[in-house]
PAVO-104456 format. One record per atom (N, C-alpha, C, O, CB): residue in one letter; atom name; z, y, x. Coordinates in steps of 0.02 Angstrom, whole numbers, plus 50000, padded with zeros to 5 digits. Glycine has a CB too. Example, Ala and Ser with C-alpha at 12.3 -4.5 7.8 and 13.67 -1.06 7.14 Angstrom:
BEGIN
<pt type="A" atom="N" c3="50390" c2="49716" c1="50660"/>
<pt type="A" atom="CA" c3="50390" c2="49775" c1="50615"/>
<pt type="A" atom="C" c3="50390" c2="49835" c1="50660"/>
<pt type="A" atom="O" c3="50423" c2="49834" c1="50712"/>
<pt type="A" atom="CB" c3="50452" c2="49776" c1="50565"/>
<pt type="S" atom="N" c3="50354" c2="49888" c1="50642"/>
<pt type="S" atom="CA" c3="50357" c2="49947" c1="50684"/>
<pt type="S" atom="C" c3="50394" c2="50002" c1="50645"/>
<pt type="S" atom="O" c3="50402" c2="50057" c1="50670"/>
<pt type="S" atom="CB" c3="50286" c2="49970" c1="50704"/>
END
This chain:
BEGIN
<pt type="E" atom="N" c3="52470" c2="49687" c1="51532"/>
<pt type="E" atom="CA" c3="52495" c2="49619" c1="51520"/>
<pt type="E" atom="C" c3="52541" c2="49623" c1="51461"/>
<pt type="E" atom="O" c3="52581" c2="49669" c1="51454"/>
<pt type="E" atom="CB" c3="52532" c2="49591" c1="51583"/>
<pt type="R" atom="N" c3="52534" c2="49570" c1="51415"/>
<pt type="R" atom="CA" c3="52573" c2="49574" c1="51355"/>
<pt type="R" atom="C" c3="52645" c2="49548" c1="51371"/>
<pt type="R" atom="O" c3="52658" c2="49507" c1="51415"/>
<pt type="R" atom="CB" c3="52539" c2="49532" c1="51298"/>
<pt type="K" atom="N" c3="52691" c2="49579" c1="51330"/>
<pt type="K" atom="CA" c3="52765" c2="49570" c1="51342"/>
<pt type="K" atom="C" c3="52780" c2="49494" c1="51336"/>
<pt type="K" atom="O" c3="52817" c2="49466" c1="51378"/>
<pt type="K" atom="CB" c3="52810" c2="49614" c1="51287"/>
<pt type="E" atom="N" c3="52752" c2="49461" c1="51285"/>
<pt type="E" atom="CA" c3="52768" c2="49389" c1="51278"/>
<pt type="E" atom="C" c3="52756" c2="49350" c1="51343"/>
<pt type="E" atom="O" c3="52797" c2="49309" c1="51364"/>
<pt type="E" atom="CB" c3="52726" c2="49359" c1="51222"/>
<pt type="F" atom="N" c3="52698" c2="49365" c1="51374"/>
<pt type="F" atom="CA" c3="52677" c2="49326" c1="51433"/>
<pt type="F" atom="C" c3="52723" c2="49343" c1="51489"/>
<pt type="F" atom="O" c3="52741" c2="49299" c1="51528"/>
<pt type="F" atom="CB" c3="52602" c2="49340" c1="51454"/>
<pt type="H" atom="N" c3="52745" c2="49404" c1="51494"/>
<pt type="H" atom="CA" c3="52790" c2="49422" c1="51547"/>
<pt type="H" atom="C" c3="52858" c2="49385" c1="51538"/>
<pt type="H" atom="O" c3="52887" c2="49363" c1="51587"/>
<pt type="H" atom="CB" c3="52799" c2="49499" c1="51549"/>
<pt type="V" atom="N" c3="52881" c2="49378" c1="51478"/>
<pt type="V" atom="CA" c3="52940" c2="49340" c1="51466"/>
<pt type="V" atom="C" c3="52933" c2="49265" c1="51479"/>
<pt type="V" atom="O" c3="52980" c2="49234" c1="51504"/>
<pt type="V" atom="CB" c3="52960" c2="49350" c1="51397"/>
<pt type="I" atom="N" c3="52876" c2="49237" c1="51463"/>
<pt type="I" atom="CA" c3="52860" c2="49167" c1="51476"/>
<pt type="I" atom="C" c3="52864" c2="49156" c1="51552"/>
<pt type="I" atom="O" c3="52895" c2="49109" c1="51576"/>
<pt type="I" atom="CB" c3="52789" c2="49148" c1="51447"/>
<pt type="K" atom="N" c3="52831" c2="49200" c1="51589"/>
<pt type="K" atom="CA" c3="52826" c2="49194" c1="51660"/>
<pt type="K" atom="C" c3="52899" c2="49195" c1="51690"/>
<pt type="K" atom="O" c3="52915" c2="49155" c1="51735"/>
<pt type="K" atom="CB" c3="52781" c2="49251" c1="51690"/>
<pt type="G" atom="N" c3="52941" c2="49242" c1="51666"/>
<pt type="G" atom="CA" c3="53009" c2="49247" c1="51692"/>
<pt type="G" atom="C" c3="53047" c2="49185" c1="51672"/>
<pt type="G" atom="O" c3="53084" c2="49159" c1="51714"/>
<pt type="G" atom="CB" c3="53044" c2="49310" c1="51666"/>
<pt type="A" atom="N" c3="53042" c2="49158" c1="51612"/>
<pt type="A" atom="CA" c3="53075" c2="49097" c1="51594"/>
<pt type="A" atom="C" c3="53054" c2="49037" c1="51639"/>
<pt type="A" atom="O" c3="53095" c2="48999" c1="51663"/>
<pt type="A" atom="CB" c3="53061" c2="49081" c1="51521"/>
<pt type="K" atom="N" c3="52986" c2="49031" c1="51649"/>
<pt type="K" atom="CA" c3="52964" c2="48980" c1="51692"/>
<pt type="K" atom="C" c3="52989" c2="48983" c1="51764"/>
<pt type="K" atom="O" c3="53003" c2="48932" c1="51796"/>
<pt type="K" atom="CB" c3="52894" c2="48979" c1="51691"/>
<pt type="H" atom="N" c3="52994" c2="49044" c1="51788"/>
<pt type="H" atom="CA" c3="53021" c2="49058" c1="51855"/>
<pt type="H" atom="C" c3="53092" c2="49037" c1="51859"/>
<pt type="H" atom="O" c3="53113" c2="49009" c1="51909"/>
<pt type="H" atom="CB" c3="53016" c2="49131" c1="51873"/>
<pt type="N" atom="N" c3="53135" c2="49049" c1="51804"/>
<pt type="N" atom="CA" c3="53204" c2="49036" c1="51806"/>
<pt type="N" atom="C" c3="53220" c2="48964" c1="51792"/>
<pt type="N" atom="O" c3="53271" c2="48938" c1="51815"/>
<pt type="N" atom="CB" c3="53238" c2="49079" c1="51759"/>
<pt type="F" atom="N" c3="53176" c2="48930" c1="51753"/>
<pt type="F" atom="CA" c3="53189" c2="48859" c1="51735"/>
<pt type="F" atom="C" c3="53129" c2="48817" c1="51759"/>
<pt type="F" atom="O" c3="53087" c2="48796" c1="51719"/>
<pt type="F" atom="CB" c3="53199" c2="48850" c1="51654"/>
<pt type="A" atom="N" c3="53127" c2="48805" c1="51822"/>
<pt type="A" atom="CA" c3="53065" c2="48770" c1="51847"/>
<pt type="A" atom="C" c3="53071" c2="48694" c1="51845"/>
<pt type="A" atom="O" c3="53035" c2="48659" c1="51880"/>
<pt type="A" atom="CB" c3="53051" c2="48792" c1="51920"/>
<pt type="K" atom="N" c3="53114" c2="48670" c1="51804"/>
<pt type="K" atom="CA" c3="53120" c2="48595" c1="51797"/>
<pt type="K" atom="C" c3="53064" c2="48570" c1="51753"/>
<pt type="K" atom="O" c3="53051" c2="48598" c1="51700"/>
<pt type="K" atom="CB" c3="53191" c2="48574" c1="51765"/>
<pt type="P" atom="N" c3="53029" c2="48517" c1="51777"/>
<pt type="P" atom="CA" c3="52970" c2="48494" c1="51738"/>
<pt type="P" atom="C" c3="52984" c2="48476" c1="51665"/>
<pt type="P" atom="O" c3="52945" c2="48495" c1="51621"/>
<pt type="P" atom="CB" c3="52942" c2="48433" c1="51771"/>
<pt type="E" atom="N" c3="53041" c2="48440" c1="51652"/>
<pt type="E" atom="CA" c3="53053" c2="48419" c1="51586"/>
<pt type="E" atom="C" c3="53072" c2="48481" c1="51541"/>
<pt type="E" atom="O" c3="53059" c2="48480" c1="51481"/>
<pt type="E" atom="CB" c3="53108" c2="48366" c1="51586"/>
<pt type="F" atom="N" c3="53101" c2="48531" c1="51570"/>
<pt type="F" atom="CA" c3="53119" c2="48594" c1="51533"/>
<pt type="F" atom="C" c3="53051" c2="48630" c1="51520"/>
<pt type="F" atom="O" c3="53039" c2="48656" c1="51466"/>
<pt type="F" atom="CB" c3="53172" c2="48642" c1="51577"/>
<pt type="E" atom="N" c3="53007" c2="48631" c1="51570"/>
<pt type="E" atom="CA" c3="52944" c2="48665" c1="51560"/>
<pt type="E" atom="C" c3="52906" c2="48638" c1="51502"/>
<pt type="E" atom="O" c3="52878" c2="48678" c1="51464"/>
<pt type="E" atom="CB" c3="52903" c2="48661" c1="51621"/>
<pt type="K" atom="N" c3="52902" c2="48574" c1="51493"/>
<pt type="K" atom="CA" c3="52866" c2="48547" c1="51436"/>
<pt type="K" atom="C" c3="52895" c2="48568" c1="51370"/>
<pt type="K" atom="O" c3="52859" c2="48587" c1="51324"/>
<pt type="K" atom="CB" c3="52863" c2="48473" c1="51439"/>
<pt type="E" atom="N" c3="52963" c2="48565" c1="51366"/>
<pt type="E" atom="CA" c3="52998" c2="48588" c1="51304"/>
<pt type="E" atom="C" c3="52985" c2="48662" c1="51292"/>
<pt type="E" atom="O" c3="52973" c2="48684" c1="51236"/>
<pt type="E" atom="CB" c3="53075" c2="48576" c1="51309"/>
<pt type="L" atom="N" c3="52988" c2="48701" c1="51347"/>
<pt type="L" atom="CA" c3="52977" c2="48775" c1="51343"/>
<pt type="L" atom="C" c3="52903" c2="48785" c1="51318"/>
<pt type="L" atom="O" c3="52892" c2="48825" c1="51272"/>
<pt type="L" atom="CB" c3="52988" c2="48811" c1="51417"/>
<pt type="L" atom="N" c3="52855" c2="48750" c1="51347"/>
<pt type="L" atom="CA" c3="52788" c2="48760" c1="51328"/>
<pt type="L" atom="C" c3="52779" c2="48745" c1="51254"/>
<pt type="L" atom="O" c3="52748" c2="48784" c1="51217"/>
<pt type="L" atom="CB" c3="52742" c2="48719" c1="51371"/>
<pt type="D" atom="N" c3="52805" c2="48690" c1="51233"/>
<pt type="D" atom="CA" c3="52798" c2="48674" c1="51158"/>
<pt type="D" atom="C" c3="52827" c2="48728" c1="51117"/>
<pt type="D" atom="O" c3="52796" c2="48748" c1="51068"/>
<pt type="D" atom="CB" c3="52834" c2="48607" c1="51138"/>
<pt type="A" atom="N" c3="52885" c2="48753" c1="51135"/>
<pt type="A" atom="CA" c3="52918" c2="48806" c1="51097"/>
<pt type="A" atom="C" c3="52876" c2="48869" c1="51098"/>
<pt type="A" atom="O" c3="52868" c2="48904" c1="51048"/>
<pt type="A" atom="CB" c3="52988" c2="48819" c1="51125"/>
<pt type="V" atom="N" c3="52849" c2="48884" c1="51156"/>
<pt type="V" atom="CA" c3="52807" c2="48946" c1="51163"/>
<pt type="V" atom="C" c3="52744" c2="48941" c1="51120"/>
<pt type="V" atom="O" c3="52726" c2="48987" c1="51085"/>
<pt type="V" atom="CB" c3="52787" c2="48959" c1="51238"/>
<pt type="I" atom="N" c3="52712" c2="48883" c1="51124"/>
<pt type="I" atom="CA" c3="52653" c2="48874" c1="51083"/>
<pt type="I" atom="C" c3="52667" c2="48880" c1="51009"/>
<pt type="I" atom="O" c3="52629" c2="48912" c1="50973"/>
<pt type="I" atom="CB" c3="52621" c2="48809" c1="51097"/>
<pt type="A" atom="N" c3="52723" c2="48849" c1="50986"/>
<pt type="A" atom="CA" c3="52745" c2="48853" c1="50915"/>
<pt type="A" atom="C" c3="52756" c2="48928" c1="50896"/>
<pt type="A" atom="O" c3="52734" c2="48951" c1="50843"/>
<pt type="A" atom="CB" c3="52813" c2="48810" c1="50903"/>
<pt type="F" atom="N" c3="52790" c2="48965" c1="50941"/>
<pt type="F" atom="CA" c3="52807" c2="49035" c1="50933"/>
<pt type="F" atom="C" c3="52744" c2="49075" c1="50930"/>
<pt type="F" atom="O" c3="52738" c2="49118" c1="50885"/>
<pt type="F" atom="CB" c3="52851" c2="49060" c1="50990"/>
<pt type="L" atom="N" c3="52696" c2="49065" c1="50974"/>
<pt type="L" atom="CA" c3="52636" c2="49106" c1="50975"/>
<pt type="L" atom="C" c3="52593" c2="49092" c1="50913"/>
<pt type="L" atom="O" c3="52565" c2="49138" c1="50883"/>
<pt type="L" atom="CB" c3="52595" c2="49091" c1="51039"/>
<pt type="K" atom="N" c3="52590" c2="49027" c1="50893"/>
<pt type="K" atom="CA" c3="52550" c2="49012" c1="50829"/>
<pt type="K" atom="C" c3="52581" c2="49051" c1="50773"/>
<pt type="K" atom="O" c3="52544" c2="49079" c1="50733"/>
<pt type="K" atom="CB" c3="52551" c2="48933" c1="50810"/>
<pt type="K" atom="N" c3="52650" c2="49055" c1="50768"/>
<pt type="K" atom="CA" c3="52682" c2="49090" c1="50713"/>
<pt type="K" atom="C" c3="52664" c2="49162" c1="50716"/>
<pt type="K" atom="O" c3="52648" c2="49192" c1="50664"/>
<pt type="K" atom="CB" c3="52756" c2="49082" c1="50714"/>
<pt type="V" atom="N" c3="52667" c2="49191" c1="50775"/>
<pt type="V" atom="CA" c3="52655" c2="49262" c1="50786"/>
<pt type="V" atom="C" c3="52582" c2="49282" c1="50774"/>
<pt type="V" atom="O" c3="52568" c2="49334" c1="50743"/>
<pt type="V" atom="CB" c3="52676" c2="49280" c1="50856"/>
<pt type="L" atom="N" c3="52536" c2="49240" c1="50799"/>
<pt type="L" atom="CA" c3="52465" c2="49257" c1="50799"/>
<pt type="L" atom="C" c3="52430" c2="49241" c1="50736"/>
<pt type="L" atom="O" c3="52380" c2="49273" c1="50721"/>
<pt type="L" atom="CB" c3="52432" c2="49223" c1="50853"/>
<pt type="V" atom="N" c3="52453" c2="49193" c1="50696"/>
<pt type="V" atom="CA" c3="52421" c2="49172" c1="50635"/>
<pt type="V" atom="C" c3="52443" c2="49214" c1="50575"/>
<pt type="V" atom="O" c3="52421" c2="49202" c1="50519"/>
<pt type="V" atom="CB" c3="52437" c2="49098" c1="50621"/>
END
């Protein structure tokens, strides 16, 4: 399992608020696009 996804899972576990999850998801997608492109 890749480190990034482990970190994301941990963050989602720690901050399980729906409004935070959407912001987190947007940030994660932007981060992954930067890293993978």
